[in-house]
Each structure stands twice: as C-alpha cells, then as structure tokens.
N, C-alpha and C positions, 0 to 999 in steps of 0.2 A: 397812611399805610396802604400799599398797593395790594389789592386782593386778587384781582383778575379772575374772578370766579363766575360761574353761571349756576345758580341754585338748582333749578329744575333738572338740568342735564346731569349735574354731579349726583343728585339724589337717585336718578334713574340708573346711573352707572355704579352706585354704591361706593362713591369716592368721598374722601374728606372734602369739606367745603372750603376751608381756609388754609390748612397747614401745607398744602402743595404750592401756594403762592410764593413767588421769589422772596418777598420780604419776610415771610414767616420763618425762614431759616435764621433770621437775625432777631426774632422775637425772644424777649426774656422768658425763661422758663420759671415763672413765678408760682404757678400752680403745679404741684408735684403729685403725680399719680402713684398710688401704692402698688405693691406687688399684684400682678394680674392673676389672682387665683380664680377658680371656676365661679365662686359666688360673686366676686367683683365683676368678672366678665359678663355674667348673666345680667347684672344690674346695668352695666354700661351699654350692653346691646339693646336693652329696652328703651333707653334714652337716645342713644346715638344710632338710630336705625339706618343711617346712610353709610355705615362703615362695616367692613368685614374684619373682624378682630378675632384673635385666638388668645388662649391663656399662656402667653409667653412675653418675654421682655420687649421684643420688637413691637408687638401690638401695644404694650403699655406706653412705650415712647411715642408711638404714632398718635395714640389717643391724648397723651399729655400735650404733645405739640398742637394738636387740633384744639384742645381746650384753651391753651394760651393764645393761639392765633385768633380764635373766635372772640375771646375776651378783649383782646387788644383792638380788634375791629370796633367793638362796642365802646371801649374806652376812648379811642381816637375820635370817633364820631361825636361823642358826648363831651369831650374835653372843653370845647368852647362854652358849653353851658356850665360844667363843673367849675371852670375857672372864674366865673362870675357869680357863683353861689357861695353863701356862707357854708363852711364845712358842716355836713350833717352830723348830728350826735345820736340820732335814733333812726334806724334804717329797717325797712321791711322788704324782703324779697319774696315774691309770690312765684311758686314753682322753682324752688332752688336747685332741683336736680341733684347733682353730686358736688355742688359748691364751688364750681370753677370761678364764677364771677365774683362771689363774695370774697374769695381768697385773693384774686388779682386786684380787685378794687381796694381791698384793705391794704395790700402791700404797695399799691400806687398812691396811697394816702388820699383817696377820694373823700374819705370821712375822717373824723378825729380818731386818734389812736385808741382812745378809751370809749369809742362809740358803742352803743348797744345795738347789736345786729339780730334781728328776728327773721327766721326763715320759715316759710309756710309751705308745707308739702305733706304728702302721705305716701304710704306704700301702695304700689300699683302692680298690676300683672299684665297690662296691655296698654297700647297707645291709641289715642284718637286724634291722629295728626291729619287725617284726610279732610279735604276742603268741605265735604258734606257736613262736618261737625261744626264748622265755623259759626254759622248763624243759629245753631241748635245745641249750644254747650250744656252739659248736665248742670243742674242746680243743686246746691247743698240741701240735704245730706248725701246726695249722689256724688261720690268723689271718684267716679270711674275715669275722669279725664286726667287724673294724676298718675304718673308712672315712676314715682320715686322709690327710694329705699332709705328709710330714716336711719336705720342702724349704720349703714354704710356712709351716709352723708355725715353723721356724727364722727365716724371713724376717720374719714378723709379730712374733715375740718381740723380734727386733733392732729392728724399726720402733718398738716400744713401749719400747725401751731397758731391757728386762729383763736382769738380770745374774745370774751364778752359776747358770745352768741347764745341764742336760745332757739330751739326747734319747736315749732307748733305743729301738731298733727292735725291736718285738715279733716280727718275722719272724726275727730273729737271736738273740734271747735270751729264754729262758723267764722268765715273771714271777717265779717263786719263787727264781730265781737272781740277782735284782737285789741290789745292795750295801746291804742293810738292816743293822740295823733303822732304821726311820724314826720320826720324832716324830709325823708325821701322814701318813696315806694317804687319798686321797679319789678318788672318781669320780662325776661328775655325768652323768646320762643315759647311763650305761654299765653297769658292774656294779651289780646291785641294781635297775636300772630296765629296761633292755632284756634283761638276762640275769640270772637268779637268783643272788644272792650266795652261796647255799648251794653252788653248783657251783664257786665260786672260792676258798673258804676254805682249801683245802689249798695253794693257791698263795700266798695272802696271809698266812696265819698265820706262816710262817717269816720274814716281813719285819717282824713286829710284836715289839717289845720289851715289857717289863713295863708301860710307860706309853704305848705307841703308841695313838693314836686313829684308828680307821678310820671314814670317813664316806661314805655313798652316798645317792643319791636312790632312793626306793622306788617301785616299780611300784604302780599302783592295785589290782592283784590280789595284792599281797604277803600272804603268810600266814607267821606265825612258824614256825620249824622248831626241832627239839630242840637242835641244836648251838649255838643262841644262848645256851643255859643256861651255856655255858662262858665267857661274857664278861659284863662289865658292859655294859648296853645302855640307851640312851635314844632316844626318838623326838622330833624337833623338827619343828614344823609351820610352813609358810609362812603369813604373814598375808594376809588379804583374800580367801580363797577364797570362792566364791559360796555362799551359804547353802544347806544341804542336800547339798552336794557334799563328798566326802572331800578334806581339805586335801592339798596337795602336801607330802610328808613326807620327812624325812631321818633315816636310822638312823646312830647313833654307837655304836661298839663299842670296848671296851678290855679288856685283861687285868687292869687295875686299876680300882678304883671310880671311876666317872665322877661329876662334879657332878650334883646332882639338879635338872637343868634339863629343860624339856619334860615328856614323859610317859614312864612305864615302858612296855615293850612290852605288858604286860598291860592297861594303861590305854588305850593307843592301839588295841589289837586285842583287845578282850574276847572271851572264849569261844573 
C-alpha cells in the first residue's frame, strides 16, 4: 500500500497521516465510525491529536477513512508474518483506543473467527505523546499515559459487530496480571512508540507463552537494547515511505524462532 506520508510534517500541519495517500481512496471501509456527536468527537480528538475534526458527518467520514487507512498500513506491513503464523485464538491489544485495529484485523481474519479478544485500556483526559515521555513512562498504578474512553470503545465495537471481546480497565488491573498467555499481543502507537518497550517487558513477558508473538510500532528514535537478545526478533517496515526517510517500522518478538520475514534487528538498526 502506497502511503506517501511524512509523519512529523503532517503532525505539525494537523493533517491526517494516511487517508490522504492516493491508495487510501481504494481502502476497504471495514471500520465504521458512529455518528459524530459531541461526546464521540471529544474522545476522538484526545486520541487523534493530529486532526482538526468537527461534530458533523464530513469529519466522521474523514476519521473513518483515516482509521481504515492506518489499519491497512499495519495489516499490509505485518501480512508476511501473519501468513506464516498459526491463526491466533487468544489476542491482547494494549492501548486499544477506539478499536479500529481490532475491528479491521478481525474482519481481515488475522485470527480465528471465534478468537477471544482482550483489550487493555482505561479512561484518560490528556495525552503524553511528546518524546520526553518515551524513556520515562508512568508505571502502574499511574495510568496517566492512557487516553481512552472505555464506554465509547465498547459502543464502537458493538457498532462494528465485533464478538468475543472483553475490555480490561487498566486503572483496575495491572497489565502483568491479565489472564495470559496470549497467542498474539500487540500495541500500535502505544508501547514501543510513545513509550519505550524496554520499560514494559517485565509486565508483558509473564503474558507470553513459548510461541506468543508480541508486535508494536517503533518510535523513530528507537535503539535496540540488550534484553532483546532474549527473544527472536524481526523488524517489518511499512511500504511507501518517502525516499530518504526512515520507514514506519514494527517490531515482532517471540520466545520461539520467528519466520525470517522483514529484517533482523541488526539489519534494520546497524551499529
């Protein structure tokens, strides 16, 4: 999928990151946005800080398009890995936001139709997206890094007819005490992107079985750390990044050998 985007510039200009790309016009609208009431708009603005939106149908369609385009960038980048994995039956998403990826991945049959989907998030009132928070993320029970809306997440998942899901409130339950192990654990634009994965491995590792695959979006300032040596690791890159810019990348980790897709960490981050 051709994205043709430039992350930092689009954020500064308050523009959508992916939905303005030429191929986004052809993207399936699998994730459906509900009516843009003022309460929905307030929750969306907290998460989608790069977009100017209003409580009208035009903004609803813009946000819906952006959610689908973003999810398909992720899906296309990870498809080489998904195609070589056994379909997951138990899934955990960390920082589910308003459910776009859970909906799109379910409809694209990334996992079994009767898979159990767990979503870990909590209600928030502010964002901590600035780079200064990357190496100093809050630790539980401080949940100030979350900016979700659990009632709206549940409403949107039902609106999209998602089944077999359960929402866990991060304000009530510590991450490492969730009912793992999971077949796949993922977080897009959460752990690994806004907050260094290194600081969360103690919480995530107990949820990983021998063949669990952990996936996260990588921050552009990501640097490999020693503890990665304890896992099989691959880096998969999104297609269509502007020439000369570092591609948007995803890190996959497992305690078992991963398929040789994408790049090794050493290839992706030499030196």
